[in-house]
Phi, psi and omega in degrees: 000151175293149179268098183290345179293343181269359180298134180265132179250164177232160179286146177298336180289346178273351189263138171273140185237154182271334189236138174226170181296341176294340181272354183285137178277126180278154179304326180293338184254009176292142184229157182261103180246352177242120185229028180292161179300317179300317181294321178295319179294318179300313182296324178292323177295321177294315180299318180294321176300320179293319179299325181268006178059042177268166182291133171232117183251133173249110172265134186214135170281167185292341182296335176298320178289317184292340176266008172087025186264002188303314185294331178287320175296316179300317181296321178292331174289314180299327181275008177062029174272305174277124184248355175203134175244129175241132180239154165281179187296333181284336184304304181292340178292308179293323177298315179296316182296324174297317180293323185280312189247338189082009179214160175196175175075094182280170178271088187300323183300337178267312188285340178291337184286329182248009177079015178261356180303123176075001185271052185268123185297308186297312181298311182293317183291310185292316182291322177293323174301316180298318182292319178296317177297321178297321178294319179297328182263007181056043179257171171276163181294318180300315179297316184293323178288321177300316178297323180294317179298319179293315183294328179275350180049055185299144189304320185249033185299333181296345178265005186262123175295319181296318178300312183292326176299315179295317182293322183273351182075027178266130178300129172233117185246148182238127188241108195252142165250121186299129179097354183270345190242150187296333180289346176285346178275346187282143180303335181280350185301133178237109185300323180295321179291320176299313180299316183293313183290322179288326176292320173302319178294326177298320178294319178296318179297316180299325178295318177296319178296326179294342178256023188274352180306125183080001183252195187223139173235125179246134172248117181244103169083012174253117186273337186228297193300304186290323173301322178291316179298318181299314182298320179292322179294324177297314183290325174298315180301314180290322179299326181271008173091011178274140179279109177229082187234298181274081182237156174249134177231157179210146174240125176250120175198165180281337182229147178277101180264153183297307187296312177300321181296315183281314189273347177247309189278317191263298190296314184292343185258012187289346183263012177133002178269194177214138179244150181233134176248101185257109183260121180173169180289145177301330179295343177256315187288315184291312176299322179296318178296315180300312182294316182295317180291320179299319180286319180295323182265002177052053182251000000 
């Protein structure tokens, strides 16, 4: 096996980034650009779930963060609309870098050529420390990273979804595939700690899914990992005797992918729920959802 302890890292301050906090859309500037019947029905179902204090889960790929939607997700959390956030492994990385530096998303086409892609010392070191500490404390990965952001009092923490989830007491779970994320390249990476904390998060996520009757689950921008995790959480919930039948699900993405359509929209709703496949850019769908829910719930 290769000796990963010899991997050379670079400072995040040496890296050029595509996204900064200046690109984030503020709640005051969210706009309604999608007004289809399906979108309107979905938003009304979410609003009704909120009125009845039912579970609303937001599953999200990292592209939601990279397109500047963080503050809108945070606002929906503050308003007690989103009650659980689930991320793939890349989500907390970009979220952390925004909190730490105010920037994220490197130019991969350049850094892959010289072997510096993802070799960021601060991101890899701090997040792996958080995950190792989380494993020692039998916590989930989302919780352990949230605590780390709070303890370090990061300069731009107010832009962090993970920070706000921890502060508001909202479950935020991270669902990792080993080898997919840049922090797995860092010499401090501990596979056992990643496995333990992400598995703990899977259990936490399954508990939220077990309370989904009458609620809503949205998948935004995860083509593989979160749709697969969601389907397994649904079957665990039903296997343990929980009623998860009349649920609403939705997939938000730029492209119609097989797994989100089948594992989020179609299969979980076969017992009496309804699924929506909303195809469009996150820059349109997330602000439209935020604006529509804010108006429907008069917040």
